[in-house]
C-alpha positions as CSV (number, residue, x, y, z in Angstrom):
1,M,100.2,-294.7,-220.6
2,K,102.5,-291.8,-222.2
3,R,104.5,-290.0,-219.7
4,L,105.9,-286.6,-220.6
5,Y,107.7,-284.5,-218.2
6,L,108.0,-280.7,-218.7
7,A,109.9,-277.9,-217.0
8,G,107.1,-275.3,-215.9
9,L,103.4,-275.6,-216.5
10,G,103.4,-272.4,-218.8
11,A,105.4,-274.6,-221.2
12,I,102.7,-277.3,-221.6
13,A,102.0,-278.1,-225.1
14,L,99.9,-280.3,-226.9
15,I,99.7,-283.5,-225.0
16,A,97.4,-285.5,-226.9
17,T,96.3,-285.2,-230.5
18,V,93.9,-287.0,-233.0
19,P,95.9,-289.4,-235.2
20,F,93.6,-288.9,-238.2
21,L,94.9,-285.4,-239.3
22,S,95.6,-286.5,-242.9
23,Q,93.2,-289.2,-243.5
24,I,89.8,-287.5,-243.2
25,P,87.4,-288.7,-244.5
26,G,87.7,-292.5,-244.6
27,M,88.0,-295.5,-242.4
28,T,90.9,-295.5,-240.0
29,S,91.8,-296.0,-236.4
30,L,90.7,-292.5,-235.6
31,W,91.0,-292.4,-231.8
32,H,92.9,-293.8,-228.9
33,S,92.2,-292.2,-225.7
34,T,95.4,-291.2,-224.5
35,S,96.8,-289.8,-221.2
36,A,99.9,-288.0,-220.0
37,V,101.6,-286.7,-217.1
38,A,103.2,-283.2,-216.7
39,Q,105.4,-282.3,-214.0
40,N,106.0,-278.9,-212.5
41,V,109.6,-279.0,-211.4
42,K,109.1,-276.3,-208.7
43,T,106.2,-277.9,-206.9
44,Q,106.8,-281.6,-208.2
45,G,102.8,-281.5,-208.9
46,Q,101.5,-284.0,-211.2
47,I,98.7,-283.3,-213.8
48,Q,97.3,-286.2,-215.8
49,L,95.8,-285.2,-219.0
50,R,93.2,-287.0,-220.9
51,L,91.6,-286.3,-224.3
52,E,88.6,-288.1,-225.6
53,A,86.6,-287.7,-228.7
54,E,83.0,-288.3,-229.5
55,K,81.0,-288.1,-232.8
56,Q,77.7,-286.5,-232.9
57,V,75.0,-288.8,-234.2
58,V,71.5,-287.2,-235.3
59,A,68.5,-289.5,-235.4
60,Q,64.9,-288.9,-236.6
61,D,61.9,-290.8,-234.8
62,Q,58.9,-291.7,-236.5
63,Q,57.3,-288.2,-236.0
64,G,60.1,-286.4,-237.7
65,K,61.6,-285.2,-234.5
66,Q,65.3,-285.1,-234.4
67,S,67.6,-286.1,-231.5
68,Q,71.3,-286.0,-231.2
69,K,73.6,-288.3,-229.1
70,W,77.5,-288.5,-228.7
71,E,79.2,-291.7,-229.6
72,P,82.7,-292.4,-228.4
73,L,85.3,-292.8,-231.2
74,K,86.7,-296.1,-230.7
75,G,88.7,-298.6,-233.0
76,Q,87.6,-298.1,-236.8
77,V,85.6,-295.0,-237.3
78,V,84.2,-293.4,-240.3
79,V,83.9,-289.6,-240.3
80,R,82.4,-287.8,-243.4
81,P,82.4,-283.9,-244.5
82,G,79.7,-282.2,-242.1
83,D,80.3,-284.5,-239.1
84,V,80.9,-282.9,-235.6
85,L,83.2,-284.3,-233.2
86,R,83.3,-283.3,-229.5
87,Y,86.5,-283.4,-227.6
88,T,86.6,-283.5,-223.7
89,L,89.9,-282.7,-222.2
90,S,90.3,-283.5,-218.5
91,G,93.3,-282.3,-216.3
92,E,93.7,-284.2,-213.0
93,N,95.9,-282.6,-210.4
94,K,97.1,-286.0,-208.6
95,S,99.3,-284.1,-206.2
96,D,98.5,-282.9,-202.6
97,R,99.3,-279.1,-203.7
98,P,97.5,-276.7,-205.8
99,V,98.7,-276.1,-209.3
100,K,98.7,-272.4,-210.7
101,N,98.7,-271.1,-214.1
102,L,98.1,-274.4,-216.0
103,T,97.9,-273.8,-219.9
104,I,96.9,-276.3,-222.3
105,N,97.2,-276.0,-226.2
106,Q,95.4,-278.0,-228.6
107,P,95.6,-277.7,-232.4
108,I,92.5,-277.8,-234.5
109,P,93.4,-281.0,-236.7
110,Q,93.9,-280.5,-240.4
111,G,90.6,-281.4,-242.3
112,M,88.6,-279.8,-239.4
113,V,87.0,-276.6,-238.5
114,Y,86.4,-275.3,-235.1
115,V,82.7,-274.8,-234.3
116,L,82.3,-271.2,-232.9
117,K,81.2,-270.8,-229.4
118,S,81.4,-274.4,-228.7
119,A,84.0,-274.2,-225.9
120,N,82.7,-275.0,-222.5
121,V,84.7,-275.1,-219.2
122,A,84.2,-274.5,-215.4
123,N,86.3,-273.4,-212.3
124,N,87.5,-269.9,-213.5
125,A,89.2,-271.4,-216.4
126,K,88.9,-270.0,-219.8
127,F,89.6,-270.8,-223.5
128,I,91.5,-268.3,-225.9
129,Y,92.3,-268.9,-229.5
130,S,94.8,-268.6,-232.3
131,I,94.4,-267.8,-236.0
132,D,98.2,-267.7,-236.8
133,G,99.3,-271.4,-236.0
134,G,99.7,-271.0,-232.4
135,R,102.0,-267.9,-232.3
136,S,99.5,-265.7,-230.6
137,F,96.1,-266.3,-228.6
138,V,93.2,-263.8,-227.8
139,E,89.9,-264.3,-226.6
140,N,88.1,-263.1,-229.7
141,P,90.3,-263.3,-232.9
142,T,89.7,-260.9,-235.5
143,V,90.6,-260.3,-239.2
144,K,91.1,-257.2,-241.4
145,V,88.6,-257.4,-244.4
146,T,88.9,-255.0,-247.4
147,L,85.3,-254.2,-248.6
148,S,84.5,-253.4,-252.2
149,D,84.8,-249.9,-251.8
150,G,88.5,-250.4,-250.7
151,K,87.6,-249.6,-247.1
152,V,89.3,-252.0,-244.6
153,E,87.3,-253.2,-241.5
154,T,88.1,-255.4,-238.7
155,K,85.6,-258.4,-238.3
156,P,85.4,-261.5,-236.0
157,A,87.7,-264.1,-237.6
158,P,85.7,-266.9,-239.5
159,A,85.6,-270.4,-238.0
160,I,87.7,-271.7,-240.7
161,A,90.6,-269.4,-239.7
162,Y,90.9,-271.0,-236.1
163,T,94.2,-273.1,-235.9
164,H,94.6,-273.8,-232.1
165,I,92.7,-273.6,-228.9
166,R,94.1,-272.8,-225.5
167,L,92.7,-273.6,-222.1
168,Q,93.9,-271.4,-219.2
169,I,93.4,-272.7,-215.7
170,P,94.5,-270.0,-213.2
171,S,94.5,-272.6,-210.3
172,L,93.7,-276.3,-209.9
173,A,93.2,-277.5,-206.5
174,A,95.0,-280.5,-204.9
175,K,93.3,-284.0,-206.1
176,T,90.8,-282.3,-208.3
177,T,90.0,-282.4,-211.9
178,V,88.8,-279.9,-214.4
179,K,87.0,-280.8,-217.7
180,A,86.8,-278.7,-220.9
181,T,84.9,-279.5,-224.1
182,Y,84.9,-278.1,-227.8
183,Q,83.8,-279.1,-231.1
184,T,85.1,-279.3,-234.6
185,Q,83.5,-280.3,-237.8
186,V,85.0,-282.2,-240.5
187,R,85.4,-280.1,-243.8
């Protein structure tokens, strides 16, 4: 288990990443489930983070009906353009005190595109997004688009523009876990 101690929960950065950033598509050891511990100096609270990935598999039965399931990424895995991966981020408060204002950043790996509206989380937590390499985050990123008549309009940012996803957890009670999921698609 990797251990990483950070000063202040507001400074929590990427704890676990997917090691296949520059190797898509192809055979490679794509995923090793990783956990880490962050420590809040003020409260001595411990948060254990775990990031897991699954690949969407679509099957068709004899009647032509499609079904989907998620297979964990373990060992040697092949991903191809169009494949969808689901990430599950778990944060467990192992301390006997609540943790306030927990922030977790995740980059969208190179060669991947965030699947719009795929982020899911409970417990008052929310996702915000960056389209500028993680410098700023907003709930609904927008871009300025110049139309053919020269007029400039603000439009929702396309999925390909997303560079980072941030999970904000206002409070995580003692001895509890929060789980969040989001999806990306291989370019």
